LOTORZA-65059 format. One record per residue: x, y, z of N, C-alpha, C in turn; residue in one letter. Coordinates in steps of 0.05 Angstrom, whole numbers, padded with zeros to 5 digits, always signed. Example, Ala and Ser with C-alpha at 12.3 -4.5 7.8 and 13.67 -1.06 7.14 Angstrom:
<rs>
+00264-00114+00156+00246-00090+00156+00264-00066+00156A/+00257-00045+00142+00273-00021+00143+00258+00001+00157S/
</rs>
This chain:
<rs>
+02289+03950+01598+02295+03957+01570+02280+03983+01563M/+02294+04001+01550+02283+04026+01542+02265+04023+01518S/+02248+04044+01513+02230+04043+01489+02247+04043+01464D/+02269+04057+01464+02286+04059+01440+02298+04032+01434H/+02307+04017+01454+02319+03991+01450+02298+03971+01440E/+02273+03973+01451+02251+03956+01442+02244+03962+01413E/+02245+03987+01405+02239+03994+01377+02260+03983+01358E/+02285+03984+01366+02307+03972+01349+02303+03942+01346L/+02295+03929+01368+02291+03900+01367+02269+03893+01347D/+02247+03909+01348+02225+03904+01329+02234+03908+01300L/+02250+03928+01295+02260+03933+01268+02277+03910+01259E/+02293+03899+01277+02311+03877+01270+02294+03852+01264E/+02273+03848+01280+02255+03825+01274+02242+03828+01247V/+02232+03852+01240+02220+03856+01215+02240+03852+01192E/+02265+03861+01196+02285+03857+01175+02290+03827+01170R/+02291+03812+01192+02296+03783+01189+02272+03769+01176R/+02248+03778+01182+02225+03766+01169+02225+03772+01139L/+02233+03796+01131+02235+03802+01103+02255+03785+01089R/+02277+03779+01102+02298+03762+01091+02287+03733+01088L/+02271+03725+01108+02260+03698+01109+02240+03694+01086L/+02226+03715+01078+02206+03713+01057+02218+03703+01031E/+02244+03708+01027+02256+03700+01002+02258+03670+00999R/+02258+03656+01021+02260+03627+01020+02233+03613+01022S/+02212+03628+01026+02185+03617+01026+02174+03615+00998I/+02164+03592+00990+02154+03589+00962+02131+03610+00957P/+02131+03620+00933+02111+03640+00926+02084+03627+00925A/+02063+03643+00933+02036+03632+00932+02027+03628+00904R/+02014+03606+00899+02006+03599+00872+01983+03617+00863R/+01985+03628+00839+01964+03644+00828+01939+03627+00824A/+01915+03639+00824+01890+03625+00822+01888+03611+00795Q/+01880+03586+00796+01876+03570+00772+01847+03571+00763Y/+01843+03578+00738+01816+03582+00728+01805+03555+00716S/+01787+03543+00731+01776+03517+00721+01757+03522+00698S/+01745+03546+00696+01727+03552+00674+01743+03552+00648V/+01765+03565+00647+01782+03566+00623+01792+03538+00616R/+01799+03523+00637+01810+03496+00631+01788+03479+00618A/+01763+03480+00628+01742+03464+00617+01735+03473+00589H/+01735+03500+00585+01729+03511+00559+01750+03502+00538L/+01775+03503+00547+01797+03495+00529+01795+03466+00522E/+01789+03449+00542+01786+03421+00537+01764+03414+00518E/+01742+03429+00519+01719+03424+00501+01724+03436+00473A/+01739+03458+00472+01742+03471+00446+01765+03460+00429A/+01785+03448+00442+01808+03438+00428+01802+03418+00406F/+01787+03396+00412+01781+03377+00390+01765+03390+00367P/+01747+03409+00373+01732+03423+00353+01751+03439+00335K/+01770+03452+00347+01789+03469+00332+01806+03452+00314F/+01816+03430+00325+01833+03412+00309+01817+03400+00285V/+01792+03392+00290+01776+03381+00268+01771+03402+00247S/+01767+03427+00255+01763+03448+00236+01788+03454+00220W/+01811+03453+00234+01837+03461+00222+01848+03439+00203L/+01842+03413+00209+01855+03391+00195+01852+03393+00165A/+01827+03396+00154+01825+03396+00124+01835+03422+00112P/+01837+03444+00128+01845+03470+00117+01875+03475+00118R/+01888+03464+00138+01916+03469+00142+01921+03495+00156G/+01946+03499+00165+01953+03523+00180+01958+03546+00160I/+01945+03568+00163+01948+03591+00144+01977+03601+00145P/+01985+03612+00123+02012+03624+00121+02009+03653+00113T/+02031+03668+00115+02031+03696+00108+02035+03714+00132G/+02037+03740+00127+02042+03759+00149+02020+03760+00170P/+01995+03756+00162+01973+03758+00180+01962+03731+00189D/+01978+03710+00186+01969+03683+00191+01960+03679+00220S/+01976+03690+00238+01969+03686+00266+01943+03700+00273R/+01939+03724+00263+01915+03739+00269+01890+03725+00257R/+01893+03714+00233+01871+03699+00221+01864+03674+00236K/+01885+03660+00246+01881+03636+00261+01867+03642+00287L/+01875+03664+00300+01862+03672+00325+01833+03679+00321E/+01827+03692+00298+01799+03699+00292+01782+03674+00289D/+01794+03654+00275+01779+03629+00271+01776+03614+00297D/+01797+03614+00313+01795+03600+00339+01775+03613+00357A/+01773+03640+00356+01754+03655+00373+01725+03647+00366R/+01720+03644+00340+01693+03637+00332+01686+03609+00342V/+01704+03590+00341+01699+03563+00350+01695+03563+00380I/+01713+03576+00395+01711+03577+00424+01685+03590+00433V/+01677+03611+00419+01652+03625+00426+01628+03607+00422L/+01629+03591+00400+01607+03572+00395+01606+03551+00417E/+01629+03540+00425+01629+03520+00446+01621+03532+00473V/+01627+03557+00478+01621+03569+00504+01591+03573+00508S/+01575+03573+00486+01546+03576+00489+01534+03552+00503R/+01547+03530+00504+01537+03506+00518+01542+03507+00548R/+01558+03525+00556+01565+03526+00585+01545+03542+00600F/+01540+03534+00625+01522+03548+00643+01535+03550+00670D/+01543+03573+00679+01540+03600+00666+01559+03603+00643P/+01553+03622+00625+01569+03627+00602+01596+03639+00610R/+01619+03629+00598+01645+03641+00604+01646+03670+00595P/+01661+03686+00609+01664+03715+00603+01679+03718+00576A/+01676+03741+00563+01690+03746+00538+01721+03744+00541P/+01731+03752+00565+01760+03749+00570+01769+03720+00570S/+01751+03702+00580+01757+03674+00580+01758+03663+00552D/+01739+03671+00535+01739+03663+00507+01764+03672+00493V/+01772+03697+00497+01795+03708+00485+01820+03693+00493E/+01822+03687+00519+01845+03673+00530+01848+03645+00517H/+01826+03630+00517+01827+03603+00506+01833+03603+00476V/+01823+03623+00462+01829+03624+00433+01859+03628+00429A/+01872+03645+00445+01901+03649+00443+01916+03624+00449R/+01907+03610+00470+01920+03585+00479+01919+03564+00456V/+01896+03562+00443+01894+03542+00422+01912+03548+00399L/+01915+03574+00392+01933+03582+00370+01962+03576+00378V/+01969+03582+00403+01996+03576+00412+02002+03547+00412L/+01982+03530+00416+01986+03501+00414+01994+03493+00386D/+01984+03507+00366+01989+03501+00338+02015+03514+00329V/+02019+03539+00336+02042+03554+00325+02066+03555+00343L/+02061+03553+00369+02083+03556+00389+02087+03532+00407G/+02091+03537+00432+02095+03516+00452+02073+03516+00472T/+02049+03522+00464+02026+03521+00481+02027+03539+00505G/+02020+03528+00528+02019+03545+00552+02046+03555+00561P/+02068+03544+00550+02095+03553+00558+02104+03577+00543L/+02090+03584+00521+02099+03606+00504+02101+03632+00518Q/+02083+03638+00537+02083+03663+00551+02108+03666+00568Q/+02119+03643+00578+02143+03644+00594+02168+03647+00576F/+02167+03634+00553+02189+03637+00534+02191+03666+00524L/+02169+03680+00522+02169+03707+00513+02175+03727+00535D/+02175+03718+00560+02180+03736+00583+02210+03738+00588D/+02222+03761+00585+02251+03763+00589+02260+03759+00618P/+02241+03763+00637+02248+03760+00665+02248+03731+00674T/+02238+03713+00658+02238+03684+00665+02263+03671+00654V/+02278+03659+00671+02304+03647+00662+02302+03616+00659S/+02282+03603+00672+02280+03574+00670+02251+03566+00674E/+02243+03546+00659+02216+03534+00660+02219+03505+00668I/+02204+03497+00689+02205+03470+00699+02177+03458+00699M/+02172+03438+00683+02146+03425+00681+02148+03398+00694V/+02135+03394+00716+02135+03369+00731+02107+03356+00728N/+02102+03344+00704+02076+03334+00699+02057+03355+00688G/+02033+03348+00679+02016+03367+00666+02004+03388+00685P/+02003+03384+00710+01990+03402+00728+02009+03419+00745E/+02035+03417+00741+02054+03432+00757+02075+03444+00739E/+02073+03470+00736+02092+03485+00720+02104+03507+00737I/+02130+03505+00741+02144+03525+00757+02163+03540+00739R/+02169+03565+00747+02187+03582+00732+02207+03595+00751I/+02230+03601+00741+02249+03617+00756+02248+03645+00745E/+02240+03664+00762+02236+03692+00753+02251+03710+00772K/+02269+03725+00761+02286+03743+00778+02300+03728+00800N/+02309+03704+00794+02324+03689+00814+02308+03673+00833G/+02281+03674+00831+02264+03661+00850+02245+03641+00836R/+02242+03617+00847+02225+03597+00835+02196+03601+00844I/+02178+03602+00824+02150+03607+00830+02133+03585+00818E/+02112+03578+00832+02092+03558+00822+02070+03574+00807L/+02066+03568+00781+02047+03583+00765+02020+03570+00765T/+02000+03585+00755+01973+03575+00752+01969+03561+00725A/+01989+03561+00708+01987+03550+00682+01989+03519+00684V/+01972+03506+00667+01973+03477+00666+01969+03467+00638R/+01977+03442+00633+01970+03429+00608+01943+03415+00612F/+01929+03409+00591+01903+03397+00593+01904+03370+00607R/+01924+03354+00598+01927+03328+00609+01955+03318+00602D/+01961+03293+00610+01988+03282+00604+01993+03280+00574R/+01972+03273+00559+01976+03271+00530+01983+03298+00517A/+01971+03319+00528+01977+03346+00517+02006+03353+00522H/+02016+03348+00546+02044+03354+00552+02063+03336+00535L/+02056+03311+00533+02073+03293+00517+02074+03300+00488Q/+02051+03309+00477+02050+03318+00450+02067+03343+00445H/+02067+03361+00465+02083+03385+00462+02113+03379+00463M/+02121+03359+00480+02149+03351+00481+02158+03339+00455I/+02141+03322+00443+02148+03309+00417+02149+03330+00395K/+02132+03350+00397+02132+03372+00378+02158+03388+00379K/+02167+03393+00404+02193+03406+00407+02216+03389+00396I/+02215+03363+00401+02235+03345+00391+02236+03345+00361A/+02213+03345+00348+02212+03345+00319+02225+03371+00307E/+02220+03393+00321+02233+03418+00311+02263+03417+00314R/+02273+03401+00333+02302+03399+00336+02313+03376+00320L/+02296+03363+00304+02305+03340+00289+02314+03318+00307D/+02301+03315+00329+02307+03294+00348+02283+03275+00351R/+02287+03254+00366+02265+03235+00370+02263+03229+00400R/+02238+03228+00410+02233+03220+00438+02208+03203+00438I/+02211+03179+00448+02188+03160+00449+02194+03139+00471D/+02179+03117+00470+02183+03097+00491+02211+03085+00490F/+02222+03081+00467+02248+03069+00464+02270+03089+00470Q/+02265+03114+00464+02285+03136+00470+02270+03156+00487T/+02269+03151+00513+02251+03168+00530+02263+03194+00540P/+02287+03201+00531+02299+03226+00540+02306+03244+00516T/+02306+03270+00521+02313+03289+00500+02331+03311+00513L/+02353+03317+00499+02371+03338+00508+02379+03353+00483D/+02370+03378+00481+02376+03393+00456+02376+03422+00460G/+02380+03437+00439+02380+03466+00440+02360+03477+00420R/+02343+03495+00430+02323+03507+00413+02335+03529+00395M/+02320+03537+00375+02332+03557+00356+02341+03582+00369P/+02329+03591+00391+02338+03616+00404+02361+03611+00423D/+02371+03586+00425+02394+03580+00442+02386+03568+00469G/+02360+03568+00476+02352+03556+00501+02356+03526+00501S/+02364+03516+00524+02369+03487+00527+02345+03473+00537R/+02337+03452+00524+02313+03437+00531+02320+03408+00539V/+02308+03399+00560+02312+03371+00569+02285+03359+00577H/+02280+03335+00568+02254+03322+00574+02258+03293+00580A/+02240+03282+00596+02240+03254+00603+02211+03244+00603I/+02206+03222+00589+02179+03211+00587+02175+03187+00606L/+02150+03181+00613+02145+03156+00627+02154+03132+00609P/+02161+03109+00620+02160+03102+00648+02184+03111+00664P/+02204+03124+00651+02227+03134+00666+02218+03155+00686I/+02201+03174+00678+02190+03194+00696+02164+03183+00707A/+02164+03178+00733+02142+03163+00745+02116+03179+00748L/+02118+03205+00750+02095+03222+00755+02086+03237+00730D/+02093+03228+00707+02085+03241+00682+02109+03254+00669G/+02106+03263+00644+02128+03275+00629+02140+03299+00644P/+02167+03301+00642+02181+03323+00655+02196+03338+00634V/+02193+03365+00635+02205+03382+00615+02219+03405+00629L/+02243+03411+00622+02258+03433+00633+02270+03449+00610T/+02266+03475+00610+02277+03493+00590+02292+03515+00604I/+02318+03515+00600+02335+03536+00610+02339+03557+00588R/+02327+03579+00592+02326+03599+00570+02353+03611+00565K/+02357+03618+00540+02382+03630+00531+02382+03658+00541Y/+02400+03664+00560+02403+03691+00571+02423+03707+00554G/+02430+03729+00565+02449+03747+00551+02477+03734+00553K/+02488+03727+00530+02515+03715+00529+02535+03738+00528M/+02549+03742+00549+02569+03763+00549+02591+03757+00530F/+02600+03777+00516+02621+03773+00495+02649+03781+00505D/+02650+03801+00523+02676+03811+00532+02678+03810+00562T/+02702+03811+00572+02706+03811+00601+02696+03836+00614I/+02694+03858+00598+02682+03883+00608+02653+03879+00615E/+02639+03861+00600+02611+03855+00606+02608+03843+00634D/+02626+03825+00641+02625+03812+00667+02631+03832+00689L/+02649+03851+00684+02655+03872+00703+02630+03889+00708I/+02616+03897+00687+02592+03913+00690+02570+03898+00704Q/+02569+03872+00701+02549+03856+00714+02556+03850+00743A/+02580+03858+00752+02588+03854+00780+02598+03826+00786G/+02605+03811+00765+02615+03784+00769+02644+03783+00778S/+02658+03804+00773+02686+03806+00781+02695+03835+00780L/+02719+03840+00791+02731+03866+00792+02751+03869+00769R/+02757+03894+00761+02776+03898+00739+02803+03885+00744P/+02813+03886+00769+02839+03874+00774+02839+03844+00770E/+02815+03831+00776+02813+03803+00770+02812+03797+00740M/+02800+03816+00726+02799+03813+00697+02827+03815+00685A/+02844+03833+00695+02871+03836+00686+02886+03809+00690F/+02883+03798+00714+02896+03773+00720+02887+03750+00702Y/+02861+03747+00699+02851+03725+00682+02859+03729+00653L/+02858+03754+00643+02868+03759+00616+02897+03751+00613G/+02913+03757+00633+02941+03750+00632+02945+03720+00632A/+02929+03706+00647+02931+03676+00648+02924+03664+00620C/+02904+03675+00607+02897+03665+00580+02919+03671+00561V/+02930+03695+00561+02951+03702+00541+02977+03688+00547K/+02982+03680+00572+03006+03666+00580+03002+03635+00576A/+02979+03627+00565+02974+03599+00559+02972+03582+00584R/+02960+03593+00605+02955+03576+00629+02931+03559+00623C/+02931+03534+00633+02908+03517+00631+02888+03525+00653N/+02863+03529+00645+02843+03540+00663+02820+03520+00665I/+02812+03514+00689+02787+03499+00695+02768+03517+00709A/+02743+03518+00699+02722+03535+00711+02702+03517+00725I/+02698+03521+00751+02680+03505+00766+02657+03521+00777G/+02636+03507+00785+02613+03520+00797+02589+03501+00796G/+02568+03507+00811+02544+03491+00810+02529+03496+00784P/+02507+03482+00781+02490+03485+00757+02480+03513+00755S/+02479+03523+00730+02469+03550+00724+02483+03572+00738A/+02509+03569+00743+02525+03589+00757+02540+03607+00737S/+02538+03601+00711+02552+03618+00691+02578+03607+00682G/+02583+03581+00684+02608+03570+00675+02613+03573+00645K/+02592+03567+00629+02596+03569+00600+02600+03598+00592T/+02585+03616+00605+02588+03645+00599+02616+03654+00604T/+02627+03646+00628+02654+03654+00635+02674+03642+00616T/+02670+03616+00609+02688+03603+00590+02688+03618+00563L/+02665+03626+00554+02662+03641+00529+02678+03667+00530N/+02675+03681+00553+02689+03707+00556+02719+03703+00557V/+02728+03684+00573+02757+03679+00575+02769+03670+00548L/+02754+03654+00533+02764+03645+00507+02767+03669+00488A/+02751+03690+00492+02753+03713+00475+02779+03728+00479S/+02793+03722+00501+02819+03735+00506+02842+03721+00492Q/+02837+03699+00479+02858+03685+00464+02867+03702+00441V/+02893+03705+00436+02902+03721+00413+02889+03712+00387P/+02882+03732+00370+02867+03726+00347+02880+03708+00326G/+02907+03706+00327+02921+03690+00306+02921+03661+00313H/+02912+03653+00337+02913+03625+00345+02889+03610+00335E/+02893+03584+00330+02871+03566+00320+02858+03553+00345R/+02832+03557+00347+02817+03546+00370+02799+03524+00360I/+02798+03502+00375+02779+03480+00370+02761+03478+00394V/+02735+03483+00391+02716+03480+00413+02701+03454+00410T/+02697+03440+00433+02684+03414+00433+02662+03415+00455I/+02638+03409+00446+02615+03411+00464+02595+03389+00459E/+02580+03382+00480+02558+03363+00477+02535+03377+00462E/+02529+03401+00470+02510+03418+00455+02523+03445+00451L/+02524+03454+00426+02539+03478+00420+02528+03503+00434A/+02544+03515+00452+02537+03539+00466+02557+03562+00462E/+02582+03554+00460+02603+03575+00457+02601+03589+00430L/+02605+03615+00431+02604+03630+00406+02628+03650+00406D/+02648+03643+00391+02672+03660+00390+02674+03675+00363L/+02652+03675+00348+02653+03687+00321+02659+03716+00321S/+02652+03730+00343+02657+03759+00344+02686+03766+00351R/+02700+03748+00364+02727+03754+00373+02748+03739+00357S/+02741+03718+00343+02761+03702+00328+02750+03694+00301H/+02768+03693+00282+02761+03684+00255+02770+03656+00249A/+02786+03644+00268+02798+03618+00263+02788+03599+00285H/+02763+03591+00284+02751+03574+00304+02739+03550+00290V/+02745+03526+00300+02732+03501+00290+02714+03491+00313V/+02688+03489+00306+02668+03481+00326+02660+03452+00321R/+02662+03436+00342+02655+03407+00341+02633+03402+00361L/+02614+03385+00354+02592+03378+00372+02588+03348+00372Q/+02585+03337+00396+02582+03308+00399+02554+03300+00388A/+02552+03274+00383+02527+03263+00372+02520+03237+00386R/+02494+03234+00393+02485+03210+00405+02480+03189+00384T/+02476+03164+00392+02472+03143+00373+02443+03144+00362D/+02439+03132+00339+02412+03132+00327+02395+03109+00338N/+02372+03105+00326+02353+03085+00337+02365+03057+00334T/+02384+03053+00317+02397+03027+00314+02421+03024+00332E/+02426+03044+00348+02449+03042+00367+02476+03048+00353G/+02475+03062+00331+02500+03068+00316+02503+03098+00312R/+02527+03106+00304+02531+03134+00297+02540+03152+00320G/+02544+03142+00344+02551+03159+00366+02579+03170+00363E/+02582+03196+00368+02609+03209+00368+02611+03223+00395V/+02628+03213+00413+02629+03223+00440+02648+03247+00442S/+02646+03260+00465+02665+03282+00471+02694+03272+00470I/+02698+03248+00480+02725+03237+00480+02735+03233+00452R/+02718+03223+00434+02726+03219+00406+02734+03246+00394D/+02719+03267+00400+02725+03293+00388+02751+03305+00400L/+02756+03301+00425+02781+03311+00437+02805+03298+00423V/+02803+03272+00419+02825+03258+00405+02828+03268+00377R/+02806+03274+00363+02808+03285+00336+02820+03312+00336E/+02814+03328+00357+02824+03356+00358+02854+03356+00361A/+02866+03336+00374+02894+03334+00377+02909+03331+00351L/+02895+03323+00329+02907+03320+00303+02899+03342+00284H/+02887+03364+00295+02877+03385+00278+02893+03411+00280M/+02918+03409+00289+02935+03433+00291+02921+03454+00308R/+02910+03446+00331+02897+03465+00348+02917+03478+00367A/+02916+03505+00368+02932+03519+00388+02919+03517+00415D/+02893+03517+00416+02878+03514+00441+02855+03495+00436R/+02851+03478+00456+02827+03460+00456+02809+03469+00479V/+02785+03476+00473+02766+03485+00493+02743+03465+00494I/+02740+03452+00517+02719+03432+00520+02697+03444+00537V/+02672+03445+00526+02651+03458+00541+02647+03448+00569G/+02646+03421+00572+02645+03409+00598+02657+03382+00597E/+02676+03377+00615+02688+03350+00617+02675+03335+00641A/+02660+03314+00634+02646+03300+00656+02647+03269+00651R/+02665+03260+00634+02667+03232+00629+02696+03224+00624G/+02699+03202+00609+02726+03191+00604+02743+03210+00589A/+02730+03230+00575+02746+03249+00560+02764+03266+00578E/+02759+03267+00604+02775+03283+00622+02805+03276+00620M/+02810+03250+00617+02838+03241+00615+02851+03252+00590L/+02836+03253+00568+02847+03264+00543+02850+03294+00545D/+02832+03307+00559+02835+03336+00563+02861+03342+00579V/+02866+03326+00599+02890+03330+00616+02915+03325+00599L/+02914+03305+00582+02937+03299+00565+02942+03322+00545Q/+02920+03334+00535+02923+03357+00517+02935+03380+00531A/+02927+03385+00556+02938+03407+00571+02968+03404+00577M/+02977+03380+00579+03005+03375+00586+03023+03371+00562R/+03011+03365+00539+03027+03356+00516+03023+03373+00492C/+03031+03398+00493+03031+03415+00469+03006+03432+00465G/+02986+03429+00481+02962+03445+00478+02957+03461+00503H/+02978+03472+00515+02975+03489+00538+02958+03513+00531D/+02944+03523+00551+02925+03545+00546+02897+03534+00541G/+02893+03508+00545+02867+03497+00540+02849+03503+00564S/+02822+03500+00560+02803+03507+00581+02780+03487+00581M/+02767+03484+00604+02743+03467+00606+02728+03476+00630T/+02703+03465+00633+02687+03470+00657+02681+03444+00671T/+02678+03445+00697+02672+03421+00714+02652+03429+00735I/+02632+03413+00739+02613+03418+00761+02628+03414+00788H/+02630+03435+00803+02645+03434+00829+02637+03458+00845A/+02639+03455+00871+02632+03477+00889+02656+03489+00904T/+02680+03477+00901+02704+03487+00914+02728+03477+00897S/+02751+03490+00901+02775+03480+00887+02782+03451+00892P/+02779+03443+00918+02785+03415+00925+02765+03397+00911H/+02739+03405+00910+02719+03389+00897+02725+03387+00867D/+02734+03409+00856+02740+03409+00827+02762+03389+00820L/+02783+03388+00837+02805+03369+00831+02795+03340+00836L/+02780+03336+00857+02771+03309+00863+02752+03299+00841E/+02735+03316+00832+02717+03308+00810+02732+03302+00785R/+02753+03318+00779+02769+03313+00756+02783+03286+00758A/+02793+03279+00782+02806+03253+00786+02786+03231+00782V/+02762+03234+00794+02742+03213+00794+02733+03207+00765T/+02727+03228+00750+02717+03223+00723+02739+03215+00704I/+02764+03222+00711+02787+03212+00695+02790+03182+00698A/+02782+03171+00721+02783+03142+00726+02766+03127+00706L/+02745+03140+00695+02729+03127+00675+02744+03120+00650F/+02767+03133+00646+02784+03127+00623+02795+03099+00623G/+02797+03087+00647+02805+03060+00650+02832+03054+00636N/+02852+03070+00642+02878+03066+00629+02898+03053+00648V/+02889+03045+00671+02907+03030+00689+02924+03047+00707G/+02919+03073+00707+02934+03091+00725+02922+03090+00753L/+02939+03092+00773+02928+03092+00800+02915+03119+00806S/+02899+03120+00827+02886+03145+00835+02906+03166+00842E/+02928+03158+00855+02949+03177+00862+02962+03189+00838G/+02967+03172+00818+02980+03182+00793+02961+03202+00779S/+02935+03195+00778+02916+03213+00765+02914+03240+00780L/+02915+03238+00807+02913+03263+00822+02937+03281+00816R/+02961+03270+00815+02984+03286+00808+02982+03298+00781R/+02971+03282+00762+02968+03292+00735+02948+03314+00733Q/+02927+03312+00748+02906+03334+00749+02918+03359+00760V/+02932+03357+00782+02944+03381+00795+02965+03394+00777V/+02981+03377+00764+03002+03387+00746+02990+03399+00720D/+02966+03391+00713+02955+03401+00687+02940+03427+00690S/+02926+03431+00713+02909+03454+00716+02925+03476+00730I/+02930+03498+00716+02945+03520+00727+02928+03539+00743D/+02903+03543+00735+02886+03563+00748+02858+03550+00750V/+02846+03553+00774+02818+03544+00778+02801+03569+00784A/+02780+03572+00770+02761+03594+00773+02735+03583+00783V/+02726+03591+00807+02702+03581+00819+02680+03603+00819L/+02656+03595+00810+02634+03613+00808+02613+03606+00829L/+02597+03625+00837+02575+03621+00855+02550+03634+00845G/+02527+03622+00851+02501+03633+00843+02486+03640+00869R/+02476+03665+00870+02464+03675+00895+02434+03675+00893F/+02421+03682+00915+02392+03679+00918+02377+03696+00898A/+02388+03718+00889+02374+03736+00870+02380+03728+00841D/+02394+03706+00837+02400+03697+00810+02426+03708+00799G/+02439+03726+00813+02464+03737+00804+02487+03717+00807S/+02508+03720+00790+02531+03702+00790+02556+03719+00795R/+02574+03707+00810+02600+03720+00815+02622+03700+00815K/+02646+03709+00808+02670+03693+00812+02677+03695+00842I/+02674+03673+00856+02678+03673+00885+02706+03666+00893V/+02722+03654+00875+02749+03646+00882+02766+03641+00858R/+02789+03651+00857+02809+03645+00837+02834+03635+00851I/+02842+03611+00844+02866+03600+00858+02883+03584+00838C/+02907+03578+00848+02926+03563+00831+02934+03538+00846E/+02924+03515+00838+02931+03489+00851+02959+03481+00844P/+02973+03471+00864+03000+03461+00859+03008+03442+00881H/+03030+03428+00878+03040+03409+00899+03063+03422+00914R/+03063+03419+00940+03085+03429+00956+03108+03410+00957D/+03128+03416+00974+03152+03399+00975+03146+03371+00983E/+03124+03367+00998+03117+03340+01008+03099+03325+00988K/+03093+03339+00966+03076+03326+00946+03046+03329+00952G/+03039+03345+00972+03011+03350+00979+03000+03372+00962E/+02974+03370+00956+02961+03390+00940+02953+03414+00957T/+02962+03437+00948+02955+03462+00962+02944+03482+00941V/+02930+03502+00951+02918+03522+00933+02928+03550+00940F/+02939+03563+00920+02947+03591+00923+02924+03609+00916N/+02910+03619+00936+02887+03637+00930+02898+03664+00921D/+02888+03673+00899+02895+03700+00888+02873+03720+00894V/+02848+03713+00888+02825+03730+00894+02803+03713+00906F/+02788+03725+00924+02764+03712+00935+02742+03733+00938V/+02717+03723+00939+02694+03741+00945+02684+03733+00972F/+02685+03752+00991+02676+03748+01018+02646+03755+01019D/+02629+03734+01019+02600+03738+01020+02591+03742+01049H/+02579+03764+01055+02571+03770+01082+02541+03768+01088T/+02525+03766+01067+02496+03764+01072+02480+03775+01049G/+02456+03785+01055+02438+03796+01035+02426+03822+01045Y/+02420+03840+01027+02405+03864+01034+02376+03858+01037T/+02360+03878+01045+02332+03873+01049+02317+03866+01023D/+02328+03876+01000+02315+03869+00975+02328+03845+00962D/+02344+03829+00977+02353+03804+00967+02380+03804+00952G/+02393+03827+00951+02419+03829+00937+02441+03819+00955K/+02460+03803+00943+02482+03793+00960+02501+03816+00968P/+02511+03815+00992+02531+03834+01002+02558+03821+01005T/+02579+03836+01003+02605+03825+01006+02625+03841+00989G/+02650+03832+00988+02670+03847+00973+02691+03827+00962A/+02701+03834+00938+02723+03819+00927+02749+03827+00941F/+02766+03808+00946+02791+03813+00961+02815+03800+00948R/+02836+03815+00946+02862+03803+00937+02874+03788+00961F/+02884+03764+00956+02895+03747+00978+02925+03747+00977V/+02937+03737+00955+02966+03736+00953+02974+03736+00924R/+02999+03743+00918+03008+03745+00890+03007+03718+00875P/+03005+03720+00849+03004+03696+00833+03031+03682+00832T/+03031+03656+00828+03055+03640+00825+03065+03641+00797R/+03049+03653+00778+03057+03653+00750+03069+03679+00741H/+03079+03695+00760+03089+03721+00753+03113+03719+00734L/+03131+03701+00739+03154+03698+00721+03145+03689+00693E/+03125+03672+00693+03114+03663+00667+03103+03686+00652R/+03089+03704+00666+03078+03728+00652+03100+03745+00641F/+03121+03748+00656+03143+03765+00647+03157+03754+00622K/+03160+03727+00622+03172+03715+00599+03156+03719+00574R/+03129+03720+00577+03111+03724+00555+03107+03753+00548M/+03121+03771+00563+03118+03799+00558+03093+03811+00568G/+03081+03799+00589+03056+03808+00601+03062+03821+00627I/+03053+03845+00630+03058+03860+00655+03031+03868+00668H/+03027+03857+00692+03002+03863+00706+03004+03890+00720L/+02981+03905+00721+02981+03930+00736+02982+03924+00766P/+02990+03944+00781+02994+03940+00810+02968+03930+00824A/+02944+03939+00813+02919+03931+00825+02915+03900+00824E/+02924+03888+00803+02921+03859+00800+02941+03843+00816A/+02959+03858+00830+02979+03844+00846+02977+03854+00875M/+02953+03864+00882+02948+03872+00909+02964+03898+00917G/+02970+03914+00897+02985+03938+00902+03015+03935+00903G/+03024+03910+00898+03053+03905+00898+03065+03913+00871I/+03086+03928+00871+03099+03937+00847+03125+03922+00842K/
</rs>
C-alpha cells in the first residue's frame, strides 16, 4: 500500500468518526453542588420573607425581587464554609426569582431559541433538544416536591388540574408550546414533564421551500391538489412537522370557502390566509367525569355546519371513520394528519383506528373505504440535525385486482450526512399524477416542472 493510499484511509476513518460522534450522547456539564445546597437553604427563607409582602408589581418588579433575593441568599451564604463565590450567590438569587415568576430552572431553556424540546425525567435529569441533538444538562430541581410544584403551577396557568386523581396534563402554554406531564404513581421514577417549544409556524408554502422541506415543483403539485379538492392525509413520525405542513397546505384553500378546523389542542392558525374559519377544540371530562367533548363529537358537529372543508389536526381514534365519511360525502378537500412512517403504514393505521368506531364493517371494507377516501398521502421525515423534509408524495388507489397500490409522484432520496451533520440527497420526480384530468376540469394547469418535464 502506498503512502497516499494510507493517507486516504486515515482521512476516511476520521470522517466516519466525526459522523459517529453525532450519535454519542453529549457529555453532561458539571453540576454545582455548592449552588444546589445554597439554593436548598435559601429557598424557605425567601418564601417566608415573601409570603407576608406578596410579589411586587410594576415595570421594575423583577429587578426589585432579584435585589431582595440577593440579600437573603447572601445572608444564608455566610453560614457556609467555604463561602460561596459572588457568582454563586447571583445565580441562586436569579433561580429563586424564576421559581416565583417563571418556570424555575426550565426558564433558561424556554428563553433559548436554539432549544426545541425540554424533557424532565424526574428532578435530577433534565434533557434538552438543541439544534437537533439531545443533550443532558447540569440543571436540576431541588427535589421531587420542587418539580411537582412547578408542574402544578404550569397547570394552574393553563386553567387545568393535575393531582393524584388526575395524574396527567396535556395543554398548550401561552406562547404556543405544548406541555405534557405525568405524576406518580403513574410515573414510577418521579414526575415527568415534556415541553415541545413553539417553533416558527410557517404561513406559506414558500416558507417550506426556503427551509428546504420541498422543491417548487412539489409545491405546485400540492397546491393544485388542494385547489382541486383532493383529500390529503399527512403522515410522519413525532415532531416531523405534520401540523406545520397541514397549516401551510390549508392556507392554499381558496379564500371564499368555509373551513372548520378540529383539534385536540389548538395549533392551526389560518387567520392570516382566511377570514372564514371556525376553530373547534376538544375538551376532556371534569373531575366528576362529565363534560367531555371528543374529536369525534366535533367532526359530527362540523358536518352540520356548512363546512366546505373539514381539517382535523390529528385523527387517532374512532373519529377516523367520521373523517373518512366526510371525505367521501360532500366534504372533499378535507385534510388530516396520522402518525405513520410510510404510505402503507399510513393506510394500515387509518384502518386500525377506524375499527375503534365499532360500526360492524369488516376490515376489508374499511381498507377499501380508506383507499377510496385518501387521494394524496404526504410523508414527512425528520433527520439527525432536526431538519424536516417531505420524503414522499404518493397517490393510493386500487388496481384492477382490488389490490392497494401507490402512485409515487415525488420522493426524496436520502443518501447520508455531511461532516457537519446535514442530510444529503435530492428530491426526484417519479411519475405523473393520476389526477391530471381532475386538475384540468378545475381549470388548474401544472407547469412542466411539476410533471417531470412532460408537456
